[in-house]
SEBA-848061 format. One record per atom (N, C-alpha, C, CB): residue number from 1; residue in three letters; atom name; y, x negated, z. Coordinates in Angstrom, 2 decimals, always signed. Last residue first. Glycine has a CB too. Layout:
<recs>
+-----+------+------+---------+---------+---------+
| pos | code | site |       y |       x |       z |
+-----+------+------+---------+---------+---------+
| NUM |  Ala |   CA |       Y |       X |       Z |
...
+-----+------+------+---------+---------+---------+
</recs>
This chain:
<recs>
+-----+------+------+---------+---------+---------+
| pos | code | site |       y |       x |       z |
+-----+------+------+---------+---------+---------+
|  95 |  Leu |    N |  +72.46 |  -76.41 | +143.02 |
|  95 |  Leu |   CA |  +73.87 |  -76.24 | +141.81 |
|  95 |  Leu |    C |  +74.88 |  -76.31 | +142.18 |
|  95 |  Leu |   CB |  +74.14 |  -75.07 | +141.08 |
|  94 |  Trp |    N |  +69.21 |  -76.48 | +142.84 |
|  94 |  Trp |   CA |  +70.45 |  -76.63 | +143.74 |
|  94 |  Trp |    C |  +71.77 |  -77.14 | +142.91 |
|  94 |  Trp |   CB |  +70.09 |  -77.74 | +144.96 |
|  93 |  Ile |    N |  +66.41 |  -75.09 | +142.63 |
|  93 |  Ile |   CA |  +67.20 |  -75.98 | +142.04 |
|  93 |  Ile |    C |  +68.57 |  -75.67 | +142.58 |
|  93 |  Ile |   CB |  +67.08 |  -75.94 | +140.56 |
|  92 |  Lys |    N |  +63.49 |  -75.49 | +143.95 |
|  92 |  Lys |   CA |  +64.24 |  -74.76 | +144.10 |
|  92 |  Lys |    C |  +65.38 |  -75.53 | +143.47 |
|  92 |  Lys |   CB |  +64.26 |  -74.29 | +145.35 |
|  91 |  Asp |    N |  +60.58 |  -76.22 | +143.99 |
|  91 |  Asp |   CA |  +60.55 |  -74.94 | +143.97 |
|  91 |  Asp |    C |  +62.41 |  -74.13 | +143.53 |
|  91 |  Asp |   CB |  +59.84 |  -74.62 | +145.61 |
|  90 |  Val |    N |  +59.97 |  -78.90 | +141.82 |
|  90 |  Val |   CA |  +60.76 |  -78.70 | +142.59 |
|  90 |  Val |    C |  +60.87 |  -76.87 | +142.73 |
|  90 |  Val |   CB |  +61.94 |  -79.56 | +142.13 |
|  89 |  Ile |    N |  +56.66 |  -80.70 | +141.84 |
|  89 |  Ile |   CA |  +57.54 |  -79.68 | +141.24 |
|  89 |  Ile |    C |  +58.76 |  -79.46 | +142.51 |
|  89 |  Ile |   CB |  +56.55 |  -78.13 | +140.83 |
|  88 |  Phe |    N |  +54.59 |  -83.43 | +140.94 |
|  88 |  Phe |   CA |  +55.72 |  -83.06 | +142.12 |
|  88 |  Phe |    C |  +56.40 |  -82.14 | +141.25 |
|  88 |  Phe |   CB |  +56.82 |  -84.40 | +142.80 |
|  87 |  Ile |    N |  +51.15 |  -83.99 | +140.41 |
|  87 |  Ile |   CA |  +52.42 |  -83.42 | +139.75 |
|  87 |  Ile |    C |  +53.49 |  -82.83 | +140.72 |
|  87 |  Ile |   CB |  +52.01 |  -82.29 | +138.78 |
|  86 |  Phe |    N |  +48.73 |  -86.17 | +140.42 |
|  86 |  Phe |   CA |  +49.91 |  -85.64 | +141.06 |
|  86 |  Phe |    C |  +51.22 |  -85.03 | +140.04 |
|  86 |  Phe |   CB |  +50.41 |  -86.87 | +141.95 |
|  85 |  Phe |    N |  +45.33 |  -86.93 | +139.49 |
|  85 |  Phe |   CA |  +46.61 |  -86.39 | +138.98 |
|  85 |  Phe |    C |  +47.88 |  -85.87 | +140.23 |
|  85 |  Phe |   CB |  +46.11 |  -85.05 | +138.02 |
|  84 |  Thr |    N |  +42.26 |  -88.61 | +140.02 |
|  84 |  Thr |   CA |  +43.59 |  -87.58 | +140.80 |
|  84 |  Thr |    C |  +44.85 |  -87.75 | +140.50 |
|  84 |  Thr |   CB |  +43.76 |  -87.72 | +142.30 |
|  83 |  Phe |    N |  +39.06 |  -87.80 | +139.39 |
|  83 |  Phe |   CA |  +40.28 |  -88.51 | +138.82 |
|  83 |  Phe |    C |  +41.32 |  -87.89 | +139.33 |
|  83 |  Phe |   CB |  +40.42 |  -88.53 | +137.34 |
|  82 |  Val |    N |  +35.68 |  -87.86 | +140.56 |
|  82 |  Val |   CA |  +37.10 |  -87.07 | +140.61 |
|  82 |  Val |    C |  +38.23 |  -88.56 | +140.43 |
|  82 |  Val |   CB |  +37.33 |  -85.99 | +142.48 |
|  81 |  Asn |    N |  +33.17 |  -89.37 | +141.06 |
|  81 |  Asn |   CA |  +33.69 |  -88.63 | +139.51 |
|  81 |  Asn |    C |  +34.95 |  -87.76 | +140.00 |
|  81 |  Asn |   CB |  +32.29 |  -87.38 | +138.65 |
|  80 |  Cys |    N |  +32.86 |  -90.79 | +143.55 |
|  80 |  Cys |   CA |  +32.23 |  -90.73 | +142.09 |
|  80 |  Cys |    C |  +32.71 |  -90.41 | +140.82 |
|  80 |  Cys |   CB |  +31.39 |  -90.00 | +142.09 |
|  79 |  Arg |    N |  +34.07 |  -89.58 | +145.35 |
|  79 |  Arg |   CA |  +34.31 |  -90.83 | +145.04 |
|  79 |  Arg |    C |  +34.01 |  -91.20 | +143.73 |
|  79 |  Arg |   CB |  +33.72 |  -91.57 | +145.84 |
|  78 |  Ser |    N |  +33.04 |  -86.90 | +145.76 |
|  78 |  Ser |   CA |  +34.19 |  -87.08 | +145.54 |
|  78 |  Ser |    C |  +34.43 |  -88.78 | +144.84 |
|  78 |  Ser |   CB |  +34.85 |  -86.70 | +146.91 |
|  77 |  Val |    N |  +30.75 |  -87.28 | +147.49 |
|  77 |  Val |   CA |  +30.86 |  -86.89 | +146.01 |
|  77 |  Val |    C |  +31.98 |  -86.85 | +145.33 |
|  77 |  Val |   CB |  +30.44 |  -85.76 | +145.80 |
|  76 |  Glu |    N |  +31.93 |  -88.58 | +149.99 |
|  76 |  Glu |   CA |  +30.83 |  -88.89 | +149.36 |
|  76 |  Glu |    C |  +30.77 |  -88.58 | +148.03 |
|  76 |  Glu |   CB |  +29.89 |  -88.40 | +149.93 |
|  75 |  His |    N |  +35.07 |  -88.32 | +150.52 |
|  75 |  His |   CA |  +34.07 |  -87.73 | +150.71 |
|  75 |  His |    C |  +33.04 |  -88.66 | +149.77 |
|  75 |  His |   CB |  +34.27 |  -86.22 | +150.43 |
|  74 |  Ala |    N |  +37.53 |  -90.11 | +150.58 |
|  74 |  Ala |   CA |  +36.34 |  -90.87 | +151.33 |
|  74 |  Ala |    C |  +35.01 |  -89.70 | +151.24 |
|  74 |  Ala |   CB |  +36.85 |  -91.28 | +153.19 |
|  73 |  Leu |    N |  +38.98 |  -88.56 | +148.92 |
|  73 |  Leu |   CA |  +38.61 |  -89.92 | +148.65 |
|  73 |  Leu |    C |  +37.43 |  -90.28 | +149.62 |
|  73 |  Leu |   CB |  +39.87 |  -90.89 | +148.84 |
|  72 |  Met |    N |  +39.69 |  -86.74 | +150.74 |
|  72 |  Met |   CA |  +39.15 |  -86.15 | +149.77 |
|  72 |  Met |    C |  +38.46 |  -87.49 | +149.28 |
|  72 |  Met |   CB |  +40.13 |  -85.31 | +148.82 |
|  71 |  Lys |    N |  +41.03 |  -88.05 | +152.71 |
|  71 |  Lys |   CA |  +39.72 |  -87.18 | +152.86 |
|  71 |  Lys |    C |  +39.12 |  -86.80 | +152.14 |
|  71 |  Lys |   CB |  +39.68 |  -86.30 | +153.32 |
|  70 |  Tyr |    N |  +43.36 |  -88.59 | +151.36 |
|  70 |  Tyr |   CA |  +42.52 |  -90.08 | +151.82 |
|  70 |  Tyr |    C |  +41.17 |  -89.46 | +152.02 |
|  70 |  Tyr |   CB |  +43.11 |  -91.00 | +153.45 |
|  69 |  Leu |    N |  +44.49 |  -86.18 | +150.94 |
|  69 |  Leu |   CA |  +44.11 |  -86.73 | +149.80 |
|  69 |  Leu |    C |  +43.13 |  -88.14 | +150.16 |
|  69 |  Leu |   CB |  +45.47 |  -87.02 | +148.95 |
|  68 |  Glu |    N |  +45.62 |  -85.17 | +153.61 |
|  68 |  Glu |   CA |  +44.32 |  -84.57 | +152.89 |
|  68 |  Glu |    C |  +43.79 |  -85.50 | +151.63 |
|  68 |  Glu |   CB |  +44.68 |  -82.98 | +152.27 |
|  67 |  Glu |    N |  +47.34 |  -87.41 | +154.00 |
|  67 |  Glu |   CA |  +46.35 |  -87.34 | +154.65 |
|  67 |  Glu |    C |  +45.20 |  -87.07 | +153.90 |
|  67 |  Glu |   CB |  +46.55 |  -86.57 | +155.54 |
|  66 |  Lys |    N |  +49.24 |  -86.35 | +151.25 |
|  66 |  Lys |   CA |  +48.47 |  -88.07 | +151.36 |
|  66 |  Lys |    C |  +47.06 |  -87.99 | +152.27 |
|  66 |  Lys |   CB |  +49.70 |  -89.40 | +152.38 |
|  65 |  Thr |    N |  +50.06 |  -83.82 | +152.20 |
|  65 |  Thr |   CA |  +49.06 |  -83.94 | +151.54 |
|  65 |  Thr |    C |  +48.51 |  -85.61 | +151.00 |
|  65 |  Thr |   CB |  +49.38 |  -83.01 | +150.53 |
|  64 |  Val |    N |  +51.50 |  -84.37 | +154.78 |
|  64 |  Val |   CA |  +50.09 |  -83.92 | +154.86 |
|  64 |  Val |    C |  +49.04 |  -83.76 | +153.61 |
|  64 |  Val |   CB |  +50.19 |  -82.65 | +155.44 |
|  63 |  Ser |    N |  +53.48 |  -85.91 | +153.19 |
|  63 |  Ser |   CA |  +52.89 |  -86.54 | +154.35 |
|  63 |  Ser |    C |  +51.61 |  -85.66 | +154.32 |
|  63 |  Ser |   CB |  +53.83 |  -86.50 | +155.80 |
|  62 |  Ile |    N |  +54.48 |  -83.28 | +151.82 |
|  62 |  Ile |   CA |  +53.87 |  -85.02 | +150.59 |
|  62 |  Ile |    C |  +53.19 |  -85.36 | +151.83 |
|  62 |  Ile |   CB |  +55.39 |  -86.74 | +149.79 |
|  61 |  Arg |    N |  +55.22 |  -81.42 | +153.46 |
|  61 |  Arg |   CA |  +54.06 |  -80.99 | +153.10 |
|  61 |  Arg |    C |  +53.48 |  -82.33 | +152.11 |
|  61 |  Arg |   CB |  +54.24 |  -79.46 | +152.38 |
|  60 |  Glu |    N |  +57.60 |  -83.05 | +154.63 |
|  60 |  Glu |   CA |  +56.31 |  -82.77 | +155.29 |
|  60 |  Glu |    C |  +55.11 |  -82.23 | +154.45 |
|  60 |  Glu |   CB |  +56.58 |  -81.81 | +156.34 |
|  59 |  Arg |    N |  +58.98 |  -82.53 | +152.43 |
|  59 |  Arg |   CA |  +58.86 |  -83.95 | +152.86 |
|  59 |  Arg |    C |  +57.29 |  -84.17 | +153.54 |
|  59 |  Arg |   CB |  +60.15 |  -84.30 | +154.02 |
|  58 |  Asp |    N |  +59.65 |  -80.96 | +149.98 |
|  58 |  Asp |   CA |  +59.03 |  -80.86 | +151.29 |
|  58 |  Asp |    C |  +58.78 |  -81.90 | +151.56 |
|  58 |  Asp |   CB |  +58.00 |  -80.15 | +151.50 |
|  57 |  Thr |    N |  +60.44 |  -81.59 | +147.16 |
|  57 |  Thr |   CA |  +61.58 |  -81.43 | +148.35 |
|  57 |  Thr |    C |  +60.91 |  -80.71 | +149.84 |
|  57 |  Thr |   CB |  +62.93 |  -80.27 | +147.68 |
|  56 |  Ser |    N |  +58.35 |  -81.32 | +145.69 |
|  56 |  Ser |   CA |  +58.55 |  -82.41 | +145.71 |
|  56 |  Ser |    C |  +59.87 |  -82.66 | +147.07 |
|  56 |  Ser |   CB |  +58.82 |  -82.74 | +144.18 |
|  55 |  Asp |    N |  +55.48 |  -79.16 | +146.27 |
|  55 |  Asp |   CA |  +56.87 |  -79.26 | +146.11 |
|  55 |  Asp |    C |  +57.69 |  -80.45 | +146.64 |
|  55 |  Asp |   CB |  +57.35 |  -78.17 | +146.67 |
|  54 |  Val |    N |  +52.53 |  -80.26 | +144.51 |
|  54 |  Val |   CA |  +53.53 |  -80.43 | +145.79 |
|  54 |  Val |    C |  +54.70 |  -80.27 | +145.08 |
|  54 |  Val |   CB |  +53.52 |  -81.90 | +146.70 |
|  53 |  Val |    N |  +49.22 |  -80.26 | +143.16 |
|  53 |  Val |   CA |  +50.80 |  -79.91 | +142.84 |
|  53 |  Val |    C |  +51.43 |  -79.80 | +144.43 |
|  53 |  Val |   CB |  +51.01 |  -78.18 | +141.82 |
|  52 |  Ile |    N |  +46.83 |  -82.18 | +142.23 |
|  52 |  Ile |   CA |  +47.54 |  -81.79 | +143.30 |
|  52 |  Ile |    C |  +48.94 |  -81.30 | +142.79 |
|  52 |  Ile |   CB |  +47.62 |  -82.92 | +144.30 |
|  51 |  Ile |    N |  +43.94 |  -81.90 | +140.24 |
|  51 |  Ile |   CA |  +45.48 |  -81.64 | +140.23 |
|  51 |  Ile |    C |  +45.96 |  -80.96 | +141.40 |
|  51 |  Ile |   CB |  +45.92 |  -80.81 | +139.04 |
|  50 |  Val |    N |  +40.91 |  -83.57 | +139.36 |
|  50 |  Val |   CA |  +41.86 |  -82.81 | +140.61 |
|  50 |  Val |    C |  +43.43 |  -82.74 | +140.72 |
|  50 |  Val |   CB |  +41.56 |  -83.49 | +141.92 |
|  49 |  Phe |    N |  +38.43 |  -83.52 | +137.19 |
|  49 |  Phe |   CA |  +39.99 |  -83.83 | +137.74 |
|  49 |  Phe |    C |  +40.54 |  -82.99 | +139.11 |
|  49 |  Phe |   CB |  +41.09 |  -83.39 | +136.46 |
|  48 |  Glu |    N |  +35.36 |  -82.93 | +137.67 |
|  48 |  Glu |   CA |  +35.71 |  -84.65 | +137.00 |
|  48 |  Glu |    C |  +37.46 |  -84.61 | +137.08 |
|  48 |  Glu |   CB |  +35.02 |  -84.94 | +134.83 |
|  47 |  Thr |    N |  +33.15 |  -82.00 | +139.96 |
|  47 |  Thr |   CA |  +34.72 |  -82.27 | +139.27 |
|  47 |  Thr |    C |  +35.20 |  -83.24 | +138.61 |
|  47 |  Thr |   CB |  +35.63 |  -82.31 | +140.05 |
|  46 |  Asn |    N |  +30.40 |  -81.57 | +140.41 |
|  46 |  Asn |   CA |  +30.53 |  -81.86 | +138.89 |
|  46 |  Asn |    C |  +31.91 |  -81.34 | +138.62 |
|  46 |  Asn |   CB |  +29.36 |  -81.09 | +137.91 |
|  45 |  Thr |    N |  +31.39 |  -80.95 | +143.67 |
|  45 |  Thr |   CA |  +30.24 |  -81.05 | +142.76 |
|  45 |  Thr |    C |  +30.61 |  -80.91 | +141.29 |
|  45 |  Thr |   CB |  +29.24 |  -80.00 | +143.11 |
|  44 |  Tyr |    N |  +33.79 |  -79.94 | +145.09 |
|  44 |  Tyr |   CA |  +33.48 |  -81.49 | +144.66 |
|  44 |  Tyr |    C |  +32.58 |  -81.61 | +143.58 |
|  44 |  Tyr |   CB |  +32.84 |  -82.33 | +145.78 |
|  43 |  Tyr |    N |  +34.02 |  -77.51 | +146.53 |
|  43 |  Tyr |   CA |  +34.36 |  -77.70 | +145.07 |
|  43 |  Tyr |    C |  +34.16 |  -79.24 | +144.23 |
|  43 |  Tyr |   CB |  +35.89 |  -77.30 | +145.02 |
|  42 |  Thr |    N |  +33.59 |  -78.11 | +149.17 |
|  42 |  Thr |   CA |  +32.52 |  -77.15 | +148.21 |
|  42 |  Thr |    C |  +32.55 |  -77.19 | +146.91 |
|  42 |  Thr |   CB |  +32.64 |  -75.77 | +148.37 |
|  41 |  Asn |    N |  +35.79 |  -79.32 | +150.09 |
|  41 |  Asn |   CA |  +34.93 |  -80.04 | +149.51 |
|  41 |  Asn |    C |  +33.36 |  -79.62 | +148.74 |
|  41 |  Asn |   CB |  +34.83 |  -80.83 | +150.46 |
|  40 |  Trp |    N |  +37.58 |  -77.08 | +151.05 |
|  40 |  Trp |   CA |  +37.58 |  -77.98 | +149.74 |
|  40 |  Trp |    C |  +36.60 |  -78.63 | +148.97 |
|  40 |  Trp |   CB |  +38.20 |  -78.88 | +149.91 |
|  39 |  Ser |    N |  +37.22 |  -76.53 | +153.38 |
|  39 |  Ser |   CA |  +36.18 |  -75.88 | +152.19 |
|  39 |  Ser |    C |  +36.36 |  -76.57 | +150.96 |
|  39 |  Ser |   CB |  +36.43 |  -74.28 | +151.83 |
|  38 |  Ser |    N |  +39.16 |  -77.21 | +154.84 |
|  38 |  Ser |   CA |  +37.59 |  -77.23 | +155.35 |
|  38 |  Ser |    C |  +37.08 |  -76.97 | +154.27 |
|  38 |  Ser |   CB |  +37.04 |  -76.24 | +156.47 |
|  37 |  Arg |    N |  +41.53 |  -75.60 | +153.99 |
|  37 |  Arg |   CA |  +41.25 |  -77.45 | +153.71 |
|  37 |  Arg |    C |  +39.52 |  -77.45 | +153.92 |
|  37 |  Arg |   CB |  +42.25 |  -78.83 | +155.29 |
|  36 |  Leu |    N |  +41.86 |  -73.26 | +154.87 |
|  36 |  Leu |   CA |  +41.54 |  -73.38 | +154.07 |
|  36 |  Leu |    C |  +40.81 |  -74.94 | +153.37 |
|  36 |  Leu |   CB |  +42.42 |  -72.81 | +153.77 |
|  35 |  Ser |    N |  +43.92 |  -73.72 | +157.07 |
|  35 |  Ser |   CA |  +42.43 |  -72.95 | +156.99 |
|  35 |  Ser |    C |  +41.57 |  -72.63 | +156.02 |
|  35 |  Ser |   CB |  +42.46 |  -71.89 | +157.37 |
|  34 |  Glu |    N |  +46.38 |  -74.51 | +155.78 |
|  34 |  Glu |   CA |  +45.55 |  -75.47 | +156.77 |
|  34 |  Glu |    C |  +44.00 |  -75.23 | +156.70 |
|  34 |  Glu |   CB |  +46.01 |  -75.22 | +158.34 |
|  33 |  Gln |    N |  +46.51 |  -73.98 | +152.11 |
|  33 |  Gln |   CA |  +46.65 |  -73.57 | +153.40 |
|  33 |  Gln |    C |  +45.81 |  -74.44 | +154.41 |
|  33 |  Gln |   CB |  +46.29 |  -72.14 | +153.46 |
|  32 |  Gly |    N |  +46.20 |  -74.22 | +149.39 |
|  32 |  Gly |   CA |  +46.54 |  -75.60 | +150.49 |
|  32 |  Gly |    C |  +46.76 |  -75.49 | +151.76 |
|  32 |  Gly |   CB |  +47.71 |  -76.32 | +150.23 |
|  31 |  Gly |    N |  +44.01 |  -72.82 | +146.83 |
|  31 |  Gly |   CA |  +44.99 |  -72.33 | +148.11 |
|  31 |  Gly |    C |  +45.23 |  -73.90 | +149.05 |
|  31 |  Gly |   CB |  +43.98 |  -70.84 | +149.30 |
|  30 |  Ile |    N |  +43.01 |  -73.57 | +143.84 |
|  30 |  Ile |   CA |  +42.38 |  -73.41 | +145.34 |
|  30 |  Ile |    C |  +43.66 |  -73.58 | +146.35 |
|  30 |  Ile |   CB |  +41.07 |  -74.71 | +145.69 |
|  29 |  Asp |    N |  +41.96 |  -73.04 | +141.14 |
|  29 |  Asp |   CA |  +42.91 |  -72.84 | +141.82 |
|  29 |  Asp |    C |  +43.20 |  -72.54 | +142.95 |
|  29 |  Asp |   CB |  +43.28 |  -72.38 | +141.45 |
|  28 |  Trp |    N |  +39.92 |  -74.43 | +138.82 |
|  28 |  Trp |   CA |  +39.81 |  -73.62 | +140.17 |
|  28 |  Trp |    C |  +41.20 |  -73.73 | +140.51 |
|  28 |  Trp |   CB |  +38.75 |  -74.22 | +141.40 |
|  27 |  Met |    N |  +38.64 |  -74.39 | +135.11 |
|  27 |  Met |   CA |  +39.84 |  -74.54 | +136.69 |
|  27 |  Met |    C |  +39.70 |  -73.83 | +137.84 |
|  27 |  Met |   CB |  +41.34 |  -74.07 | +136.47 |
|  26 |  Leu |    N |  +36.57 |  -75.11 | +133.25 |
|  26 |  Leu |   CA |  +36.77 |  -74.80 | +134.17 |
|  26 |  Leu |    C |  +37.78 |  -74.85 | +135.40 |
|  26 |  Leu |   CB |  +36.11 |  -74.99 | +134.21 |
|  25 |  Phe |    N |  +36.91 |  -75.58 | +129.73 |
|  25 |  Phe |   CA |  +37.49 |  -76.14 | +131.30 |
|  25 |  Phe |    C |  +37.55 |  -74.65 | +132.01 |
|  25 |  Phe |   CB |  +39.38 |  -77.07 | +131.29 |
|  24 |  Arg |    N |  +34.88 |  -77.26 | +126.75 |
|  24 |  Arg |   CA |  +35.72 |  -76.06 | +128.27 |
|  24 |  Arg |    C |  +35.72 |  -76.15 | +129.15 |
|  24 |  Arg |   CB |  +35.51 |  -74.89 | +128.70 |
|  23 |  Thr |    N |  +36.00 |  -77.91 | +123.73 |
|  23 |  Thr |   CA |  +35.95 |  -78.12 | +125.02 |
|  23 |  Thr |    C |  +35.87 |  -77.18 | +125.97 |
|  23 |  Thr |   CB |  +36.79 |  -78.71 | +125.28 |
|  22 |  Asn |    N |  +36.86 |  -76.65 | +121.00 |
|  22 |  Asn |   CA |  +35.41 |  -76.50 | +121.67 |
|  22 |  Asn |    C |  +35.01 |  -77.47 | +122.87 |
|  22 |  Asn |   CB |  +34.33 |  -76.74 | +120.56 |
|  21 |  Asn |    N |  +39.52 |  -77.04 | +121.42 |
|  21 |  Asn |   CA |  +38.92 |  -77.75 | +120.28 |
|  21 |  Asn |    C |  +37.95 |  -77.67 | +120.83 |
|  21 |  Asn |   CB |  +39.27 |  -79.04 | +119.77 |
|  20 |  Val |    N |  +39.35 |  -75.52 | +124.93 |
|  20 |  Val |   CA |  +40.25 |  -75.91 | +123.76 |
|  20 |  Val |    C |  +39.70 |  -77.23 | +122.57 |
|  20 |  Val |   CB |  +41.70 |  -76.42 | +124.56 |
|  19 |  Val |    N |  +38.96 |  -72.74 | +126.71 |
|  19 |  Val |   CA |  +38.38 |  -73.52 | +125.65 |
|  19 |  Val |    C |  +39.39 |  -73.81 | +124.91 |
|  19 |  Val |   CB |  +37.36 |  -72.92 | +124.88 |
|  18 |  Ile |    N |  +38.95 |  -72.24 | +130.08 |
|  18 |  Ile |   CA |  +39.85 |  -72.08 | +128.68 |
|  18 |  Ile |    C |  +39.15 |  -72.61 | +127.88 |
|  18 |  Ile |   CB |  +41.23 |  -72.70 | +128.54 |
|  17 |  Glu |    N |  +38.98 |  -69.72 | +133.02 |
|  17 |  Glu |   CA |  +37.84 |  -70.38 | +131.98 |
|  17 |  Glu |    C |  +38.76 |  -70.44 | +131.05 |
|  17 |  Glu |   CB |  +36.38 |  -69.53 | +131.49 |
|  16 |  Glu |    N |  +39.78 |  -69.84 | +136.46 |
|  16 |  Glu |   CA |  +39.96 |  -68.91 | +135.06 |
|  16 |  Glu |    C |  +39.11 |  -70.67 | +133.88 |
|  16 |  Glu |   CB |  +42.60 |  -68.25 | +134.64 |
|  15 |  Val |    N |  +39.89 |  -68.54 | +139.69 |
|  15 |  Val |   CA |  +39.33 |  -69.41 | +138.77 |
|  15 |  Val |    C |  +39.53 |  -68.50 | +137.42 |
|  15 |  Val |   CB |  +37.72 |  -69.85 | +139.17 |
|  14 |  Asn |    N |  +40.94 |  -69.03 | +142.94 |
|  14 |  Asn |   CA |  +41.29 |  -68.25 | +141.67 |
|  14 |  Asn |    C |  +40.54 |  -69.10 | +140.66 |
|  14 |  Asn |   CB |  +42.98 |  -68.10 | +141.32 |
|  13 |  Ser |    N |  +41.33 |  -68.16 | +146.62 |
|  13 |  Ser |   CA |  +40.93 |  -69.22 | +145.29 |
|  13 |  Ser |    C |  +41.14 |  -68.27 | +144.05 |
|  13 |  Ser |   CB |  +39.10 |  -69.88 | +145.30 |
|  12 |  Gly |    N |  +43.75 |  -67.81 | +148.82 |
|  12 |  Gly |   CA |  +42.43 |  -68.15 | +148.78 |
|  12 |  Gly |    C |  +41.94 |  -69.13 | +147.58 |
|  12 |  Gly |   CB |  +41.73 |  -66.90 | +148.76 |
|  11 |  Ile |    N |  +46.36 |  -68.04 | +147.64 |
|  11 |  Ile |   CA |  +45.60 |  -67.53 | +149.06 |
|  11 |  Ile |    C |  +44.35 |  -67.59 | +148.41 |
|  11 |  Ile |   CB |  +45.99 |  -65.88 | +149.82 |
|  10 |  Thr |    N |  +48.96 |  -69.95 | +146.50 |
|  10 |  Thr |   CA |  +47.77 |  -69.60 | +145.82 |
|  10 |  Thr |    C |  +47.02 |  -69.14 | +147.80 |
|  10 |  Thr |   CB |  +46.91 |  -71.32 | +144.53 |
|   9 |  Pro |    N |  +52.28 |  -68.78 | +146.30 |
|   9 |  Pro |   CA |  +51.49 |  -69.75 | +146.57 |
|   9 |  Pro |    C |  +49.94 |  -69.07 | +146.58 |
|   9 |  Pro |   CB |  +51.98 |  -70.43 | +147.89 |
|   8 |  Ser |    N |  +53.32 |  -67.94 | +142.91 |
|   8 |  Ser |   CA |  +53.71 |  -67.28 | +144.40 |
|   8 |  Ser |    C |  +52.17 |  -68.68 | +144.88 |
|   8 |  Ser |   CB |  +53.36 |  -64.71 | +144.71 |
|   7 |  Thr |    N |  +55.89 |  -68.39 | +140.19 |
|   7 |  Thr |   CA |  +54.68 |  -68.33 | +140.84 |
|   7 |  Thr |    C |  +54.77 |  -67.95 | +142.21 |
|   7 |  Thr |   CB |  +54.03 |  -69.50 | +140.75 |
|   6 |  His |    N |  +57.75 |  -67.95 | +137.08 |
|   6 |  His |   CA |  +57.61 |  -67.71 | +138.79 |
|   6 |  His |    C |  +56.59 |  -67.61 | +139.13 |
|   6 |  His |   CB |  +58.14 |  -66.65 | +139.44 |
|   5 |  Val |    N |  +58.25 |  -70.15 | +134.26 |
|   5 |  Val |   CA |  +57.49 |  -68.98 | +135.39 |
|   5 |  Val |    C |  +57.76 |  -69.11 | +136.65 |
|   5 |  Val |   CB |  +55.97 |  -68.96 | +135.48 |
|   4 |  Val |    N |  +60.52 |  -70.14 | +132.35 |
|   4 |  Val |   CA |  +60.64 |  -70.26 | +133.29 |
|   4 |  Val |    C |  +59.43 |  -69.39 | +133.78 |
|   4 |  Val |   CB |  +61.88 |  -70.10 | +133.57 |
|   3 |  Glu |    N |  +60.23 |  -72.16 | +129.48 |
|   3 |  Glu |   CA |  +60.20 |  -70.82 | +129.87 |
|   3 |  Glu |    C |  +59.89 |  -71.15 | +131.53 |
|   3 |  Glu |   CB |  +58.97 |  -69.83 | +128.94 |
|   2 |  Asn |    N |  +60.20 |  -73.70 | +126.95 |
|   2 |  Asn |   CA |  +61.22 |  -73.82 | +127.57 |
|   2 |  Asn |    C |  +61.23 |  -72.41 | +128.40 |
|   2 |  Asn |   CB |  +62.35 |  -74.16 | +126.63 |
|   1 |  Met |    N |  +57.91 |  -73.99 | +125.47 |
|   1 |  Met |   CA |  +57.80 |  -74.37 | +126.70 |
|   1 |  Met |    C |  +59.12 |  -74.36 | +127.65 |
|   1 |  Met |   CB |  +57.23 |  -75.61 | +126.60 |
+-----+------+------+---------+---------+---------+
</recs>
C-alpha cells in the first residue's frame, strides 16, 4: 500500500470486473467531464454503490460535484438503490 500510483483523468468510461471472496464486483469508471454527465443515468440500473473521487484542492470542482450529486439522488432509479461514498484526493503535494 505504500505505492504511488500515477493516474490520468478518465475520458469516456472504463469497466473492470474483480472477484473477492466469491463476490463479483463489476466496476465502472466514468469520466466527470461536463459533456459526459448527461449519460450518467444510464449506469444507475442495478447499481449498489457510487464512489465519487474529487480533488480536494479544486474548490470549483467540489461545488459542481455537489450539484451533480443532488441530480443523481433525485433520479428515480438511484433513489432506491445507490449508496454514495466520497473520497477526496489531493493531486499535488505542497512542500
